[in-house]
N, C-alpha and C positions, 0 to 999 in steps of 0.2 A: 321742766322735770327734772328730777336728778335721778343717779343710777341704782338701779333697785337691785343690786347685790349678786343679782345672777344671769343668766345669760338669756339674751333673747333669739329665739328661733323658730324655726320650721316648725309648727304644730303650740308654740306656744300660744295659749289661752285668754292672755293678760288685754285687754281689749283696746283699753284708752292708750296702753303703753305702745303696741302697735301700730294704731293710728297715727300717734302722735310722732312715730318712725316712719310711718310711710308717707305722712307730710313732708318733714323734714327730705327725703328720699325726694320726692314728687320737684319740690321747694331749689333741689339740684343739681337737676336734671338727671336724676335716674332712673327717670318713669318713663311716662306714666303710670302708675299703679294707683288701684282702685284705691278708698279711704276707708278701710269698711273693717276694722283689726281683725281680720283673718290671714297669719301669719302663710302665705301657702311660698308656691313651686313660684308668685311675680314676683313674688316680694323678697322669696330669696335672691332670687337673680337678679332683682335693683340694691340690694344689699351687697351682693360679690361685684356690680360693675359699679358701685359706692367705693368699693375698700380698691378698685382695681386703678383708681381715680385720684385718689387722697391718700397723705401721707397722716402720721399720726403728729403729737405737736412737736414730736424734735426730728419731722423731716425724714423719719423709717417708713418703710412702705408698711402697709394695709396687712395682715394674714388676707386675702379673698378667701375665704370660706360660708360665705353667708350667713355665720352666724354674728350677733350686736354684742360682744363682751364690753367690756370699761373702754378697753383701747379707742376701737370703732366707734363706742358713744361719745365719748372724747370726743371724738372728732366730728360727730353728730351733730351733740347736741351743744361743745362745749365744755373746756375743761372743768367749769365752775358747778357743773352737773354732778361731776364724780368729786366725790367728797373726799377730800384726802385720809387716808389713817395712817396715825403716827403714834397711838398709843401699844405699850406693847401688855398682854392678858396677864402679866405675873412681875412680882417685883422682883424677882430673880433673873428671867429678860432684859429688864430692865439695867440689871447692872452688869450680864453679860456683854450688854451692845456699848454700854458705856466703858465695858474693858476693850471689846474689839476698837471703836472710835479712837483712842490712842494709840491703837497698834499703827495705825492708818502714815502709812510712810515710810515703815519697814520696810525696808529693801534688802534680799540677797549677795553677800559680799563676799565672791565676785558676782557678780549677774551671771545666772545659770550656772549657777552650782547647788543649787537648793540647801546653799549651807547662809553661815554668818550666825553672831552672836545674839539674836534675837529672834533667829529661824530656827537653830540650833535647839535651843530652849525649848522650843516649839515640837518638836520630834521626841528631846527628853520625855517635856509633861503626857505628851500620846507613848513611850513605848514603841516610837516607830525610829528606824534606823536615820541618822544622820544624813544629806543625797539625798531620799525620797521625796516623792512628790508630801507637798505638804499642808494641802489649804485643810486638810480632814485637821490634823496635828494641833491646825493655828484654831482650828473650834475649838477644840477639846482642851487647848491651855488658856482660851477666854473663861472657858467656863470654871477651871481648875483656882483663877487669879479673881476669878468674881465671886464665886462662895465662900474660898477664903478671906476677902472682904465681909462677906455677911455670914458668917462662921457659924457654914450648912456643910452636909456633904455636896460633895458634887453627884450630882443621877445622871451626869454626861458619858457615854460607854468611851471605854480608853482603848484606841485605834486610832489612828494613822489612816484606814481605810476606808472611802469615802463608802461603799457599796458593803463592806463591812459593817458601819455603823447603821448603815440602812436597814438590813436585813435582822441585822442584833436588836435593833431598839423597840421598849418596849414603852416607850411613851408616848404622846398624842401621833397618831402617824394621818397621815391625809394626804393619801392619792390623787396623781397631777388628774387623772381625768373627774374625780371627785371635784377638786379645785377650780380644776376649767370649767365645769357648770355652775358653781357655789363658789364666786371670787370672796366671798364674804368670811371665810373660811380661813384663809391667807391674810396674817396680821407681823407685825415690827415682833424682832426678838426668835422667831423661824427659823431654822434650818432650810434650805432648800438642796436637793438632791438632785444633780443630773449625770447618769449614764451616758457613758462617753461611748460605750463597745469595748470589747475584746476583754470586760473584766476594769474600766475604768471607770471616774468617776472626778466632778469635781461638787464645790458644796462653797456655800457662804451664810453670810446669815442676811436675813430680809433687813433691812432698820426700817424703811416706810413707801409705803405704797402711795402713788399723786398719779390721775387719770391712767390708770390702769397697769403704769410701771413702776417697777419693784427700783427702789434704789438697798445695792446690798453693800456690803463689806466683805471682802473675799481675799483670803490669803493666796499665794502662789499662783496670781495670775498678773492682769496690766488693763491697761485700756481697753483691749478689745477682747478682753474676757476670757481668754485662751487659759486652760487647765493647769500650763506649764509653764504660768509667767515667773515675775520676777519680787514680785512683791506685796504688799497689802495695801490697796485701794478704794476707795467707794467709786460706785460703777451703776449709773442711771442710765440702766438699757435694756433690760431685760424682762420680758415677760411672763404673767403667768401662767401661757398656756408653753412656754417655753422651757418650762421646769417637766421632765419625762419622767421625772419618778416620784416626790413629793415634796410633805415641808414634813417635816419634824419640830414638836414644842413640848419641852420641858418645862414639870410643875417646879 
């Protein structure tokens, strides 16, 4: 049984799916619970027990929330039951991802300076001051180059501010809560937006989604996902429900 593209949680009315979950929870020693197709408090508690005992496909702890999203589903039923999402919704975002991928390995010079030949170009493209945090400047610069390659106008907002971009965006905007409930809304080529507090944020591109985990391309980060890292990295650790503001999709 493949992941249905949305979370299954207390009150869900999809009888056959809930029965399959209940059967698996019993098989994995997280019951006994009735296999009756009713996602009640007993099933929710069994899911929480499962999440506390097992880890995801990359051996990271599961979020103990009693909700069956794509990451928990992949752990319950296997990775092959959560189909990978690799196609962008339009040609622009395919071109943008191609540019972003070509920048993987760009590093600040010196590390920690928010400077360097390529990094300064990101700043200049986005109109942000050299030496500032540059994850959003990287996003804009990739759009600028992709649009030049396609011979079309750049629809992205010219800014180096993550939350400024989020507030001003008029493209398709997917709120975090909506994406967490309906994970099929999240697609390659979208920009994720995270608020880190104090008016600051972090951003990057979604490259693909596998087993509910996001493969991303991010500037001004490192392998640990810092918002003040030292280069452009491909990361494979973020989950949809870790994105606390939402996603932007340009056309």
